[in-house]
C-alpha positions as CSV (number, residue, x, y, z in Angstrom):
1,X,-0.2,0.0,0.1
2,X,3.0,2.3,0.2
3,X,3.2,2.5,-3.4
4,X,0.3,4.4,-3.4
5,X,1.5,8.0,-2.3
6,X,4.6,7.4,-3.8
7,X,2.8,7.2,-7.6
8,X,0.4,10.0,-6.9
9,X,3.5,12.0,-7.1
10,X,5.3,10.5,-9.6
11,X,1.7,11.2,-11.6
12,X,1.8,15.4,-10.1
13,X,5.8,15.3,-11.3
14,X,4.6,13.8,-14.9
15,X,1.6,16.4,-15.0
16,X,3.6,19.6,-13.9
17,X,6.6,18.0,-16.5
18,X,3.5,18.2,-19.5
19,X,2.1,21.6,-18.4
20,X,5.8,23.1,-18.4
21,X,6.1,21.8,-21.9
22,X,3.1,23.1,-23.2
23,X,1.9,19.4,-24.2
24,X,-1.7,18.1,-24.4
25,X,-1.0,14.9,-22.3
26,X,1.9,12.5,-20.9
27,X,2.5,9.2,-23.7
28,X,4.8,7.4,-21.6
29,X,6.5,7.7,-18.1
30,X,9.8,5.5,-17.8
31,X,10.8,4.5,-14.1
32,X,14.0,2.6,-12.6
33,X,13.0,0.3,-9.8
34,X,15.3,-1.7,-7.8
35,X,14.6,-5.2,-6.5
36,X,15.8,-4.0,-2.9
37,X,14.2,-0.2,-3.3
38,X,11.4,-1.1,-0.9
39,X,8.2,-0.8,-4.0
40,X,6.9,-3.4,-6.4
41,X,6.5,-2.5,-9.7
42,X,3.3,-4.4,-10.1
43,X,1.6,-2.2,-8.0
44,X,3.4,1.1,-8.8
45,X,1.9,0.4,-12.5
46,X,-1.9,-0.7,-10.9
47,X,-1.5,2.8,-8.9
48,X,-0.7,4.6,-12.2
49,X,-3.6,3.7,-13.9
50,X,-6.2,4.2,-11.3
51,X,-4.8,7.9,-9.7
52,X,-4.3,8.9,-13.6
53,X,-7.7,8.7,-14.3
54,X,-9.0,12.0,-15.6
55,X,-5.7,13.8,-15.6
56,X,-2.8,14.5,-18.3
57,X,-1.6,11.0,-17.7
58,X,-4.1,9.0,-18.6
59,X,-3.8,6.5,-21.1
60,X,0.0,7.0,-20.5
61,X,2.2,3.7,-20.8
62,X,4.3,3.1,-17.9
63,X,7.4,1.6,-18.7
64,X,9.7,-0.2,-15.5
65,X,13.4,-0.9,-15.7
66,X,14.3,-3.8,-12.4
67,X,17.7,-3.5,-11.6
68,X,19.1,-6.4,-9.8
69,X,21.2,-6.1,-6.9
70,X,24.6,-6.2,-7.0
71,X,27.7,-7.2,-4.4
72,X,31.0,-5.3,-5.0
73,X,34.3,-7.7,-4.7
74,X,36.7,-6.0,-2.0
75,X,39.3,-7.8,-3.8
76,X,39.4,-7.4,-7.5
77,X,36.5,-4.6,-7.5
78,X,33.9,-7.2,-9.8
79,X,30.3,-5.9,-8.9
80,X,28.1,-9.5,-9.5
81,X,24.6,-10.4,-8.9
82,X,24.9,-12.9,-5.8
83,X,24.0,-16.6,-6.5
84,X,21.7,-18.9,-3.8
85,X,23.5,-19.8,-0.7
86,X,26.7,-17.6,-1.9
87,X,28.1,-14.3,-1.5
88,X,31.6,-15.3,-3.3
89,X,32.9,-13.6,-6.3
90,X,32.7,-15.2,-9.5
91,X,36.0,-13.8,-10.7
92,X,38.3,-14.2,-7.6
93,X,36.1,-16.3,-4.8
94,X,36.5,-13.6,-2.0
95,X,33.2,-12.6,-0.4
96,X,31.2,-9.8,-1.8
97,X,30.2,-6.5,0.2
98,X,26.8,-4.6,-0.5
99,X,26.5,-1.8,-2.8
100,X,23.2,0.6,-3.3
101,X,22.6,-0.9,-6.9
102,X,19.4,-2.6,-6.6
103,X,17.9,0.1,-4.2
104,X,17.3,2.6,-7.4
105,X,13.5,4.4,-7.4
106,X,13.4,7.3,-10.1
107,X,11.5,8.8,-12.9
108,X,14.1,8.1,-16.3
109,X,12.1,9.8,-18.5
110,X,8.6,11.7,-19.4
111,X,6.8,11.2,-22.6
112,X,4.5,13.8,-23.7
113,X,2.7,14.9,-27.1
């Protein structure tokens, strides 16, 4: 349910962008959502369609780019996705450390016409 208020803000931002561009409507909103961001892309998409009704965003396509979390090897610097039951770097075998990759949540682009 915490996706609802953030999706309201996305619609407001897209509408503001549309007005500033002196366009008639928003046609597409591209979001980047990391798997560890705490937000569920499907919920954002569902709420967007509901909240956008009657706004400049009604009917806009919502594209979501999902970002998988990555670890960073402290020995060789390799960025890698964690394998099941292992933190080992695929390059050198050293246990990887957490990064902020996969925690992203932002609007990448807004298309209007």
